N, C-alpha and C positions, 0 to 999 in steps of 0.2 A: 504494499500500500504506500502511495506517495506521502511524504512528510513535508511540512512547511514550518518555517520559523514563525510565521504569523498565525495568530488564532482566528483571524478573519481577513478576507481579501482587502478590506478597507484599511488595513495596516500596511499594505504594500504600496510604496510610492509609485512603482511601475503600474500597478493596477489602477490607482487613482489617476495617474497621468493619462492612461488609456481612456478612462471614463470622461475626464475633463476634455481631452482631445476630441472625442466623438461628439460631446455636447457642444463644444465651441465650433466644430466644423459644421454642425447643423445650423448654427447661427450665421456663419459665414455664407453658407449656401443660400440661406434665405435673404441675406443682405445683397448678394450678387445676382440673384435670380432675375430681378427687374432690369439688370444691365446685360443679361444674356452672356454672362461670363462664368467660367468655372473658377475655383479658387486658384488653381495653378495659373490660369490665364491672367487673373488679377495680379498675382504675385510677380509674374514676369513683366507685365505692363508697369506696375508700380516700381519694380526694381530698375527697369529700363529708364523710367522717368528720373529716379533718384540718381542713377549713374550719370545720366546726361547732364543733370543740374549740378552735381557735386563731384563727379568723377573725371572731369576734364575732356568731355567730348563723347561722341557716339561709341559705345562699347561694342566689342565683338560678341558673337553668340557664346563663345567659350567664356568670356568675361562675365556675361550676364548669368550663365549657368552657375559659375562659381559663386557669384554674389548671392544668387537666390538659393543656392544649395540644391540645385536640381541636376539630374543626369543630362549630359549633353545631347544625346540622341533624342530623348523625350522633349527637351527644350527646343530643339530644332523643329520637331514635328508640330509642337504647339505654336511656335513662332510662324510657321508656314500658314497655319489656320488663321492666326491673327492678321497676318499680311493679306491673306485672301479677303478678309473682311474690311481691309483698308485702314487698319488701326496702326500699323507700323510699316516701315520700309526696311528691307534687307538689302543693303547695297554692297557690292563687292569692295573689299578692302584694297586700296591701291598698293599697299605694301605686301599683301599676301593674297594671291588669287584664290586660295581655298577658303579664306575667312570671309565673313560677312560683318559689316558694320551696321548697327541698328539705330533706328530713329523713330520716334512717335510721329504719326501724322496729326494734323489738326483734329481729325475725327477721333483718333486715339487719345489725344489730350483731353478732349471734351468728355468722352466716355469715362476715362480714368478719373476725371475731376468728380463726377457724380458718384462713381463706384467707391472712390477713396473716402468721400464724406460718409457714405452709408456703412462702409466697413469700419471706420473709426467710431461712428455712433454705435454700431453693434458691439464693438470691443468695449467701449465705455459702459454700455449697459450690462454686458456679460461680466466684466471684471469689477463692477461696482460693489459686488458682495465682499470684495477684499478690503474695502474702505482704505484707510491709510496704509494698510499692508501691501497695497498694489505696487508701490515703488520697490519694496524689498522683494516681492515676488518677481517683478520684471528683472531685477538685478540677479536673482537666483537663476532665472531662465537664461540670461546672458552668460552667466558662469558656465552653465551646462552646455550651452551652444559652443563656447570657445574652448572647453576642456579637451585635451588631447584624447584621442581614441586609439 
């Protein structure tokens, strides 16, 4: 028979993280539904916007995937769909014929503007239960994100 150090699943940080993730993802899907975006599409558009504004110019697909923490092949497939919708450009990189430089189109910026407002409002509502502990929770998540694996 299996044994656990925990007397209940609710004592396992991994189980709790799983439950919180599922619940939070439902909120994100609801916030993004009216924008006809998946969460991955939103993250890539938002990351592209952030990198363009703060990263010194149009990023490559590889740079965007690294920033977003997504797998490069999947990133490429999602970006093709977003480009087909007219939300971003995938221009050849003049320095590397195999690479693509990315840029939001005006339609992409407009869609992202509304989606970002809705996602941030959903985040605020979801994490409001943490009260003043939200800052420490966010810092803890940042620690886990940057910890070596």
